[in-house]
Backbone as CSV, one residue per row, in Angstrom:
resi,resn,N_x,N_y,N_z,CA_x,CA_y,CA_z,C_x,C_y,C_z
1,ILE,36.989,3.806,-36.941,36.552,4.885,-35.949,35.157,5.530,-36.670
2,ALA,35.105,5.819,-37.850,33.995,6.421,-38.422,32.866,5.502,-38.484
3,GLN,33.157,4.182,-38.819,31.978,3.288,-38.858,31.441,3.031,-37.586
4,LEU,32.284,2.823,-36.482,31.762,2.763,-35.115,30.947,3.986,-34.715
5,THR,31.438,5.221,-35.085,30.694,6.383,-34.746,29.444,6.390,-35.348
6,ALA,29.257,6.014,-36.628,28.028,5.919,-37.307,27.163,4.981,-36.743
7,GLN,27.645,3.873,-36.222,26.851,2.741,-35.675,26.301,3.254,-34.349
8,LYS,27.208,3.935,-33.610,26.804,4.472,-32.299,25.641,5.465,-32.425
9,ASP,25.683,6.264,-33.609,24.724,7.343,-33.766,23.315,6.738,-34.001
10,THR,23.425,5.693,-34.858,22.260,4.878,-35.327,21.609,4.340,-34.138
11,LEU,22.326,3.633,-33.337,21.753,3.029,-32.123,21.254,4.042,-31.082
12,TYR,21.902,5.166,-31.044,21.481,6.216,-30.009,20.036,6.678,-30.580
13,ASN,19.941,6.932,-31.823,18.676,7.357,-32.423,17.582,6.360,-32.136
14,LYS,17.835,5.083,-32.243,16.936,4.091,-31.904,16.468,4.066,-30.499
15,VAL,17.508,4.362,-29.656,17.156,4.523,-28.220,16.109,5.707,-27.912
16,LEU,16.422,6.857,-28.574,15.532,7.940,-28.455,14.174,7.730,-28.967
17,GLU,14.069,6.944,-30.158,12.795,6.549,-30.609,12.050,5.728,-29.615
18,GLN,12.651,4.591,-28.998,11.972,3.873,-28.071,11.694,4.639,-26.793
19,ALA,12.445,5.610,-26.382,12.222,6.318,-25.208,10.963,7.181,-25.433
20,LYS,10.824,7.719,-26.669,9.626,8.553,-27.054,8.426,7.730,-26.866
21,VAL,8.506,6.441,-27.338,7.269,5.509,-27.270,7.031,5.214,-25.806
22,LEU,7.979,4.990,-25.075,7.770,4.798,-23.566,7.085,6.070,-22.867
23,THR,7.656,7.189,-23.285,7.059,8.425,-22.717,5.554,8.531,-23.022
24,GLY,5.271,8.231,-24.292,3.700,8.219,-24.559,2.960,7.306,-23.874
25,LEU,3.417,6.048,-23.656,2.767,5.162,-22.747,2.691,5.580,-21.272
26,ARG,3.689,6.288,-20.930,3.619,6.675,-19.438,2.621,7.812,-19.309
27,VAL,2.560,8.756,-20.334,1.636,9.813,-20.220,0.153,9.300,-20.113
28,GLN,-0.158,8.298,-20.976,-1.468,7.661,-20.908,-1.697,6.818,-19.556
29,ALA,-0.710,6.089,-19.127,-0.786,5.235,-17.915,-0.871,6.366,-16.677
30,GLY,-0.168,7.354,-16.724,-0.211,8.402,-15.684,-1.688,8.901,-15.525
31,LYS,-2.406,9.166,-16.483,-3.788,9.659,-16.538,-4.583,8.642,-15.825
32,ASP,-4.458,7.394,-16.222,-5.318,6.301,-15.620,-4.932,6.084,-14.223
33,ILE,-3.587,6.183,-13.686,-3.294,6.105,-12.444,-3.915,7.184,-11.568
34,GLU,-3.909,8.407,-12.111,-4.552,9.512,-11.384,-5.897,9.353,-11.024
35,LYS,-6.691,8.767,-12.069,-8.170,8.585,-11.846,-8.291,7.531,-10.751
36,GLN,-7.587,6.333,-10.861,-7.643,5.264,-9.954,-7.294,5.559,-8.602
37,MET,-6.313,6.276,-8.418,-5.776,6.662,-7.083,-6.744,7.626,-6.418
38,GLN,-7.496,8.397,-7.232,-8.540,9.342,-6.704,-9.626,8.501,-6.163
39,SER,-10.069,7.501,-6.871,-11.242,6.709,-6.576,-10.858,5.765,-5.281
40,LEU,-9.650,5.480,-5.155,-9.206,4.766,-3.948,-9.041,5.583,-2.677
41,LEU,-8.516,6.885,-2.812,-8.169,7.659,-1.626,-9.411,8.340,-1.060
42,VAL,-10.268,8.829,-1.937,-11.508,9.503,-1.415,-12.183,8.747,-0.353
43,PRO,-12.515,7.429,-0.522,-13.177,6.649,0.473,-12.244,6.387,1.781
44,LEU,-10.953,6.683,1.591,-10.024,6.554,2.668,-9.840,7.911,3.529
45,GLY,-10.902,8.681,3.416,-10.907,9.897,4.266,-10.121,11.098,3.705
46,MET,-10.027,11.036,2.430,-9.389,12.222,1.671,-10.390,12.821,0.488
47,PRO,-11.233,13.453,1.031,-12.347,13.938,0.055,-11.694,15.060,-0.863
48,ASN,-10.721,15.682,-0.557,-10.264,16.783,-1.346,-8.928,16.464,-2.075
49,VAL,-8.657,15.106,-2.038,-7.248,14.744,-2.528,-7.097,15.014,-3.984
50,ARG,-5.846,15.375,-4.335,-5.277,15.493,-5.666,-4.027,14.737,-5.766
51,PHE,-4.024,13.879,-6.755,-2.813,12.946,-7.091,-2.401,13.133,-8.552
52,MET,-1.236,13.559,-8.740,-0.739,13.677,-10.129,0.546,12.893,-10.366
53,VAL,0.724,12.535,-11.590,1.900,11.776,-12.115,2.818,12.846,-12.899
54,GLU,3.812,13.200,-12.432,4.512,14.317,-13.204,5.689,13.647,-13.903
55,LEU,5.917,13.933,-15.211,7.011,13.399,-16.012,8.027,14.538,-16.434
56,THR,9.164,14.336,-15.956,10.182,15.527,-16.175,11.246,14.828,-17.142
57,PRO,11.459,15.576,-18.269,12.454,14.834,-19.271,13.863,14.961,-18.643
58,ARG,14.528,13.851,-18.912,16.003,13.734,-18.602,16.895,14.380,-19.800
59,LYS,18.048,14.826,-19.380,18.951,15.189,-20.433,19.400,14.122,-21.343
60,GLU,19.585,13.011,-20.803,20.089,11.735,-21.618,19.277,10.700,-21.154
61,PRO,19.047,9.621,-21.951,18.300,8.447,-21.642,19.106,7.636,-20.751
62,ASP,18.361,6.930,-19.832,18.960,5.904,-19.047,18.283,4.584,-19.191
63,PRO,18.512,3.567,-18.483,17.767,2.289,-18.649,16.325,2.374,-18.557
64,LYS,15.903,3.404,-17.833,14.428,3.570,-17.597,13.751,4.551,-18.621
65,GLY,14.433,5.084,-19.597,13.898,5.943,-20.698,14.374,7.346,-20.393
66,MET,13.601,8.301,-20.962,13.921,9.729,-20.852,13.177,10.577,-19.878
67,ASP,12.524,9.815,-18.942,11.655,10.502,-18.079,11.966,10.245,-16.563
68,CYS,11.880,11.320,-15.876,11.991,11.253,-14.331,10.523,11.323,-13.826
69,VAL,10.003,10.249,-13.086,8.629,9.995,-12.610,8.479,10.458,-11.294
70,THR,7.535,11.489,-10.940,7.374,11.841,-9.561,5.943,11.777,-9.338
71,PHE,5.478,11.272,-8.126,4.118,11.290,-7.745,3.924,12.593,-6.791
72,LEU,2.943,13.362,-7.213,2.600,14.638,-6.559,1.322,14.437,-5.860
73,PHE,1.107,15.126,-4.758,0.009,14.820,-3.850,-0.372,15.971,-3.000
74,SER,-1.558,16.232,-2.764,-2.250,17.175,-1.834,-3.526,16.543,-1.277
75,ALA,-3.599,16.731,0.029,-4.914,16.246,0.819,-5.754,17.380,1.020
76,ASN,-5.402,18.579,0.818,-6.061,19.768,1.249,-6.489,20.644,0.025
77,LYS,-7.570,21.366,0.154,-8.096,22.151,-0.971,-7.164,23.434,-1.156
78,ASN,-6.619,23.965,-0.087,-5.819,25.235,-0.276,-4.225,25.001,-0.382
79,ARG,-3.781,23.735,-0.648,-2.429,23.524,-0.746,-2.043,22.905,-2.123
80,ALA,-0.969,23.437,-2.720,-0.561,22.996,-3.956,0.004,21.560,-3.875
81,VAL,-0.215,20.830,-5.011,0.387,19.421,-4.975,2.044,19.597,-4.823
82,GLN,2.536,18.703,-4.066,4.022,18.543,-3.962,4.375,17.143,-3.901
83,PRO,5.655,16.903,-4.186,6.144,15.360,-4.018,5.706,14.673,-2.740
84,VAL,5.224,13.504,-2.916,4.608,12.711,-1.822,5.714,12.751,-0.660
85,THR,6.939,12.596,-0.992,8.007,12.423,0.226,8.138,13.684,1.001
86,GLN,7.558,14.840,0.390,7.789,16.087,1.063,6.598,16.640,1.777
87,ILE,5.436,16.190,1.521,4.209,16.667,2.008,3.322,15.701,2.861
88,ALA,3.419,14.433,2.555,2.406,13.453,3.004,2.825,13.122,4.679
89,SER,1.788,13.107,5.481,1.942,12.601,6.904,2.096,11.145,6.907
90,GLY,2.381,10.660,8.127,2.511,9.230,8.333,1.245,8.430,7.914
91,GLY,0.071,8.827,8.342,-1.088,8.314,7.974,-1.518,8.405,6.501
92,GLU,-1.227,9.540,5.850,-1.378,9.725,4.412,-0.525,8.839,3.657
93,VAL,0.782,8.637,4.024,1.733,7.797,3.329,1.127,6.339,3.353
94,SER,0.646,5.816,4.480,0.052,4.568,4.599,-0.989,4.410,3.601
95,ARG,-1.842,5.402,3.443,-3.121,5.160,2.619,-2.569,5.252,1.114
96,LEU,-1.647,5.999,0.820,-1.106,6.189,-0.462,-0.389,4.865,-0.933
97,MET,0.517,4.369,-0.011,1.096,3.110,-0.216,0.206,1.915,-0.428
98,LEU,-0.810,1.872,0.321,-1.758,0.832,0.056,-2.467,0.955,-1.300
99,SER,-2.842,2.168,-1.660,-3.530,2.365,-2.822,-2.620,2.083,-3.985
100,ILE,-1.390,2.465,-4.029,-0.467,2.227,-5.013,-0.130,0.761,-5.170
101,LYS,0.043,0.071,-4.078,0.428,-1.264,-4.116,-0.770,-2.057,-4.554
102,SER,-1.923,-1.671,-4.242,-3.113,-2.315,-4.699,-3.111,-2.306,-6.201
103,LEU,-2.948,-1.184,-6.841,-2.891,-1.182,-8.308,-1.700,-2.006,-8.909
104,VAL,-0.546,-1.901,-8.202,0.681,-2.483,-8.861,0.436,-4.139,-8.782
105,ALA,-0.142,-4.531,-7.649,-0.290,-5.928,-7.410,-1.219,-6.610,-8.462
106,HIS,-2.298,-5.975,-8.722,-3.280,-6.518,-9.751,-2.652,-6.488,-11.202
107,LYS,-1.837,-5.425,-11.382,-1.355,-5.444,-12.718,-0.106,-6.462,-12.895
108,ALA,0.538,-6.606,-11.833,1.708,-7.591,-11.942,1.260,-9.146,-11.705
109,ASP,-0.068,-9.239,-11.346,-0.495,-10.655,-11.199,0.349,-11.265,-10.139
110,LEU,0.502,-10.772,-9.011,1.371,-11.422,-7.878,0.625,-12.455,-7.209
111,PRO,1.326,-13.662,-6.933,0.590,-14.695,-6.194,0.535,-14.305,-4.769
112,THR,1.393,-13.562,-4.131,1.406,-13.397,-2.706,1.866,-11.789,-2.520
113,ILE,1.299,-11.074,-1.601,1.806,-9.777,-1.248,1.832,-9.642,0.332
114,ILE,2.730,-9.072,0.740,3.017,-8.961,2.333,2.984,-7.451,2.613
115,PHE,2.146,-7.096,3.652,2.055,-5.765,4.066,2.577,-5.725,5.535
116,ASP,3.549,-4.986,5.903,4.105,-4.929,7.213,3.669,-3.546,7.842
117,GLU,2.557,-3.514,8.583,2.061,-2.323,9.369,1.720,-1.292,8.264
118,ILE,0.938,-1.637,7.180,0.565,-0.633,6.151,-0.384,0.383,6.708
119,ASP,-0.951,0.074,7.934,-1.959,0.789,8.570,-1.379,1.843,9.548
120,THR,-0.080,2.128,9.474,0.497,3.042,10.466,-0.178,4.474,10.363
121,GLY,-0.568,4.936,11.472,-1.143,6.372,11.481,-2.535,6.421,11.252
122,VAL,-3.282,5.328,11.122,-4.640,5.425,10.807,-5.329,4.644,11.931
123,SER,-6.728,4.889,12.135,-7.527,4.160,12.982,-8.906,4.242,12.666
124,GLY,-9.900,3.793,13.508,-11.374,4.018,13.360,-11.811,3.505,12.025
125,GLU,-12.685,4.382,11.418,-13.403,4.035,10.178,-12.508,3.851,8.965
126,ILE,-11.266,4.747,8.985,-10.377,4.662,7.925,-9.605,3.127,8.044
127,ALA,-9.369,2.672,9.165,-8.762,1.305,9.226,-9.667,0.236,8.718
128,HIS,-11.057,0.551,8.839,-11.925,-0.415,8.480,-12.038,-0.479,6.836
129,ARG,-11.835,0.743,6.350,-11.820,0.813,4.876,-10.639,0.288,4.184
130,MET,-9.422,0.466,4.941,-8.180,-0.046,4.373,-8.367,-1.550,4.557
131,GLY,-8.896,-2.089,5.497,-9.212,-3.556,5.708,-10.034,-3.971,4.599
132,ASP,-11.033,-3.291,4.105,-11.773,-3.652,2.896,-10.994,-3.925,1.670
133,ILE,-10.074,-2.838,1.459,-9.152,-2.971,0.282,-8.260,-4.172,0.396
134,LEU,-7.712,-4.513,1.547,-6.913,-5.653,1.680,-7.709,-6.960,1.480
135,GLN,-8.966,-6.855,1.936,-9.710,-8.068,1.738,-10.197,-8.176,0.342
136,SER,-10.393,-7.162,-0.417,-10.767,-7.301,-1.792,-9.576,-7.808,-2.652
137,MET,-8.428,-7.466,-2.284,-7.092,-7.931,-2.884,-6.982,-9.364,-2.710
138,SER,-7.393,-9.877,-1.564,-7.233,-11.346,-1.372,-8.122,-12.218,-2.191
139,ALA,-9.034,-11.613,-3.005,-9.844,-12.467,-3.801,-9.067,-12.903,-5.063
140,ASP,-7.780,-12.300,-5.391,-7.024,-12.505,-6.608,-5.579,-13.130,-6.004
141,MET,-5.209,-12.972,-4.903,-3.869,-13.341,-4.422,-3.926,-13.600,-2.909
142,GLN,-2.799,-14.103,-2.517,-2.756,-14.377,-1.015,-2.070,-12.947,-0.370
143,VAL,-2.872,-12.568,0.499,-2.463,-11.309,1.257,-2.173,-11.583,2.607
144,ILE,-0.822,-11.237,2.981,-0.357,-11.518,4.402,-0.207,-10.121,5.047
145,THR,-0.793,-9.797,6.015,-0.787,-8.432,6.711,-0.303,-8.502,8.151
146,ILE,0.767,-7.801,8.464,1.110,-7.579,9.831,0.452,-6.276,10.363
147,THR,-0.281,-6.465,11.417,-1.094,-5.328,11.934,-1.262,-5.225,13.504
148,HIS,-1.479,-4.048,13.938,-1.782,-3.915,15.432,-3.340,-3.475,15.558
149,LEU,-4.003,-3.303,14.514,-5.322,-2.772,14.473,-6.309,-3.924,14.383
150,PRO,-7.224,-3.965,15.407,-8.273,-4.983,15.366,-9.222,-4.920,14.224
151,GLN,-9.457,-3.798,13.688,-10.331,-3.457,12.566,-9.708,-4.259,11.300
152,ILE,-8.518,-4.254,11.138,-7.967,-4.863,9.966,-7.569,-6.442,10.293
153,ALA,-7.196,-6.646,11.435,-6.882,-8.159,11.909,-8.224,-8.982,11.686
154,ALA,-9.437,-8.343,11.961,-10.699,-9.077,11.864,-11.139,-9.302,10.372
155,LYS,-10.474,-8.723,9.373,-10.774,-8.920,8.020,-10.240,-10.119,7.494
156,GLY,-9.134,-10.809,8.095,-8.486,-11.940,7.514,-9.259,-13.247,7.570
157,ALA,-8.984,-14.102,6.726,-9.561,-15.320,6.731,-9.035,-16.260,7.643
158,GLN,-7.730,-16.056,7.991,-6.943,-16.757,9.143,-6.210,-15.753,9.816
159,HIS,-6.121,-16.030,11.262,-5.445,-15.063,12.074,-4.294,-15.899,12.812
160,TYR,-3.150,-15.324,12.708,-1.957,-15.823,13.422,-1.418,-14.804,14.369
161,ARG,-1.126,-15.228,15.600,-0.506,-14.376,16.585,1.031,-14.517,16.704
162,VAL,1.645,-13.413,16.583,3.183,-13.562,16.734,3.553,-13.051,18.164
163,TYR,4.423,-13.808,18.824,4.786,-13.423,20.218,6.122,-13.852,20.540
164,LYS,6.816,-13.165,21.511,8.182,-13.564,21.977,8.082,-14.137,23.357
165,ASP,9.019,-15.163,23.479,9.160,-15.731,24.750,10.639,-15.506,25.335
166,ASP,10.689,-14.834,26.492,12.009,-14.438,27.117,12.289,-15.428,28.250
167,SER,11.467,-16.594,28.413,11.771,-17.472,29.610,13.092,-18.056,29.562
168,GLY,13.655,-18.413,28.384,14.923,-19.237,28.254,16.042,-18.246,28.289
169,ALA,17.232,-18.790,27.743,18.487,-18.034,27.777,18.505,-17.062,26.832
170,GLN,17.680,-17.116,25.832,17.524,-16.126,24.734,16.105,-15.914,24.332
171,THR,15.910,-14.808,23.708,14.571,-14.594,23.260,14.173,-15.293,22.044
172,GLN,13.030,-16.003,22.060,12.529,-16.655,20.886,11.233,-16.142,20.459
173,THR,11.049,-16.155,19.044,9.805,-15.575,18.594,9.082,-16.776,18.027
174,HIS,7.658,-16.675,18.258,6.850,-17.831,17.956,5.650,-17.310,17.030
175,ILE,4.978,-18.127,16.411,3.849,-17.863,15.553,2.871,-18.910,15.745
176,GLU,1.576,-18.646,16.076,0.558,-19.724,16.104,-0.674,-19.341,15.524
177,ARG,-1.342,-20.194,14.911,-2.676,-20.028,14.310,-3.768,-19.997,15.475
178,LEU,-4.690,-19.076,15.388,-5.698,-19.012,16.428,-7.057,-19.570,15.956
179,SER,-7.689,-20.243,16.989,-8.938,-20.812,16.730,-9.963,-19.761,16.825
180,ASN,-11.242,-19.961,16.472,-12.171,-18.923,16.477,-12.320,-18.233,17.824
181,ASN,-12.292,-18.931,19.038,-12.375,-18.363,20.216,-11.141,-17.621,20.719
182,GLU,-10.029,-18.161,20.290,-8.740,-17.533,20.586,-8.795,-16.231,19.753
183,ARG,-9.200,-16.209,18.494,-9.277,-14.994,17.679,-10.021,-13.937,18.423
184,VAL,-11.208,-14.285,18.993,-12.066,-13.334,19.723,-11.315,-12.655,20.830
185,ASN,-10.698,-13.537,21.634,-9.792,-13.031,22.792,-8.684,-12.124,22.379
186,GLU,-8.036,-12.494,21.235,-6.909,-11.773,20.707,-7.360,-10.307,20.196
187,LEU,-8.448,-10.224,19.520,-9.032,-9.005,19.097,-9.491,-8.165,20.227
188,ALA,-9.971,-8.779,21.291,-10.433,-8.137,22.577,-9.206,-7.471,23.120
189,GLN,-8.150,-8.247,23.298,-6.968,-7.773,23.900,-6.334,-6.634,23.086
190,MET,-6.410,-6.662,21.787,-5.979,-5.585,21.006,-6.727,-4.245,21.268
191,LEU,-8.015,-4.456,21.498,-8.903,-3.254,21.831,-8.782,-2.790,23.187
192,SER,-8.658,-3.547,24.160,-8.722,-3.163,25.465,-7.381,-3.293,26.386
193,GLY,-6.369,-3.969,25.875,-5.249,-4.249,26.597,-5.232,-5.550,27.255
194,LYS,-4.292,-5.901,28.226,-4.134,-7.153,28.819,-5.387,-7.470,29.753
195,ASN,-6.027,-6.491,30.321,-7.308,-6.863,30.976,-8.454,-6.721,30.114
196,ILE,-8.868,-7.918,29.643,-10.019,-7.873,28.683,-11.392,-7.741,29.265
197,THR,-12.076,-6.685,28.777,-13.351,-6.306,29.346,-14.484,-6.981,28.566
198,ASP,-15.677,-7.056,29.120,-16.881,-7.655,28.392,-17.158,-6.739,27.195
199,ALA,-17.029,-5.498,27.299,-17.243,-4.524,26.209,-16.384,-4.830,24.997
200,ALA,-15.061,-5.208,25.301,-14.013,-5.558,24.280,-14.389,-6.857,23.643
201,LEU,-14.814,-7.777,24.421,-15.207,-9.026,23.863,-16.305,-8.902,22.871
202,LYS,-17.474,-8.073,23.321,-18.508,-7.974,22.365,-18.132,-7.199,21.213
203,ASN,-17.316,-6.206,21.287,-16.811,-5.450,20.142,-16.042,-6.387,19.174
204,ALA,-15.224,-7.208,19.745,-14.387,-8.245,18.954,-15.311,-9.183,18.193
205,GLN,-16.347,-9.555,18.824,-17.345,-10.408,18.186,-18.105,-9.696,16.964
206,GLU,-18.379,-8.483,17.276,-19.120,-7.601,16.317,-18.094,-7.423,15.031
207,LEU,-16.839,-7.211,15.369,-15.842,-7.108,14.118,-15.765,-8.309,13.341
208,LEU,-15.987,-9.452,14.104,-15.856,-10.734,13.252,-17.134,-11.144,12.670
209,GLY,-18.160,-10.531,13.004,-19.547,-10.777,12.530,-20.159,-11.964,13.056
210,ILE,-19.933,-12.237,14.322,-20.450,-13.428,14.873,-21.486,-13.209,16.042
211,LEU,-21.867,-11.957,16.025,-22.976,-11.655,17.071,-24.381,-11.682,16.362
C-alpha cells in the first residue's frame, strides 16, 4: 500500500506539472485568440467589441488540465464583458461562431467544413462581409454553406438548390446543381420571393458580378 501510495503521489505531481505547462500555453494562446477575434469581429459590424479568454483554475485536474476556459464578450462600450452564452444576441452569436470556427479550421487543417445557417440574424452589408470570410476560408479547404441569404449564396463557386417534393405518397428531399442562368433566377427568388422582378434579377446579376 505504501509503495502504491508513493507511486500515485509521484504520478499526481507529474500531472500537476503537465497541467501547469498547459495553462501557460493557454494563457499565450488566449492572448493571440483575443487579438484575432477582435480583428475579425470589428469588420462584422462590432466596432466596440471586446472579446476575452478567461481561465479559471479547477480544484483538481481533469483530462483537459487545471483550467476552466470561458469566452467573455461585449459588443457595447458601456457593458461589461460576460460569458457569450449569457449576453450575445442571435446575430452576434452567428458572427462569433463564424470567427471562432474560422480560426479553428485553419489551425486544425480541416479538408472540409460545413456551416448550417451560420448567418442567422444578420443581413445586408454584414452578410456580405461574412460571405467574404467564408470565401477566404475556401482557399484552403472545401466550404459547404447552407444559407437563405443571397449575399452569401452568391459567394460560392458552385450553387446547389435543396428542395422538397410533396407530389408523391411521401415527402422527398432533392438537391440539384444550378447552371449560371438558374443561379441568377434562384438568387432573384431569394431576394424578391416567388414573383421574380426585373429589379431582383438585376440585383442577382450584380451579386454574381456578371453585369
